[in-house]
Structures are given as structure tokens and as C-alpha cells.
Phi, psi and omega in degrees: 000313181293336180288323180296309178306317177297320187280328172289323172303312188292317180295318179298316181293314179296324178295313172304318177303310190288327193281315184289333168298308177299313183299324177297312181300307186294326183282327179291325183276006185272116176205162179187160180219158185212154171249130182229123175048051181061017179241135180259133169226151181251127175262130174205159188304321183294354178283343188235116171308323178309305187297314181301315180303316183307315180292313178295325177294320187282322170306311175294333179290320179295315179298315177305313185296319182289324181293309187294342169299333177254015177263153178277132187268348182277347188256193182293324177306323168306332182282321182296314187293327180281329173295319183289325177300312175298318175292327174300315180301315177291319175300318175299311182293326178292319184283321177300320176304309180296323180285326180282329176294322173294317183297323176293327175298316180296326183282309187248344180072190181214106183292332175292325174265358176082024179262123185270147176293145188247357182289342181280331180273331181232063190294320179312307186305309190295321171304309177308306186298312180305313176309310177299319176289324175290330180283319177302318177301332183279330184282329175277101186294000000 
């Protein structure tokens, strides 16, 4: 029974690691450019602090997951790993929430503030951000 628990925990941790890794890679590689009224602008994840926070939070979760794979869960260290798992979940949830808020403004705009949607001009960037957010949701249990 303990062996099944260990295998299940390892598989779930590897799944979360893979999802966080793919979310980070997709977000970092998201870029697109557009010409609007003879003005060229580049859309990339570094233009938004929320997207940078999302990448950093996922990178921290990736590192923690790799370290936690090699730690024993049956000792006092297991309790610390569990506590840090909860902290990683909170960190990932907050980063996904921040990135999702910015992505929503990018997709729909905000007529009250005068912000226009940009996804019509840079669809490749918006598609990458959407994919990264979906993978991010999978990484945060």
C-alpha cells in the first residue's frame, strides 16, 4: 500500500512538473508583432509584469518539484514537503490569476478605461498565452 502511494505521488508530481515546464516554455516563446496605423509594436511576455510573475512562479515550482521527487515522505521532512506543496499551489494560483486578468484585458479590452483589445492584431501571441495558462492550470493542483 505504501509503495502504491509513493508511485502515485511521484507520477502526480511528474505530471505537475511537466505542466509547469510546458507553461513556462510556451509563455517564454510567446511573441508576435503587428503594424497598426504605420506603427509597429511587439507583443511579448516581458511587456507585462503579470506574465513575468507567471514565468517566475512556474520556474520556482519546477525547481521545487524536482527537489521534492528525491525526498522521503515518511519522515519529518515529508511534512515540510507537504507544507511547501501548499505554498507552491498558492504561488501558482496567484500567478495564474494575475496572468489571467491581463489576458482577459488583452482579449476583451476595457471600454471604461479606453483600453482596446489586442488579440485581433497579435493572435499568435494570444494563442500562446492561452496555451500557457491552460498548462498552468494543470500544474497547480
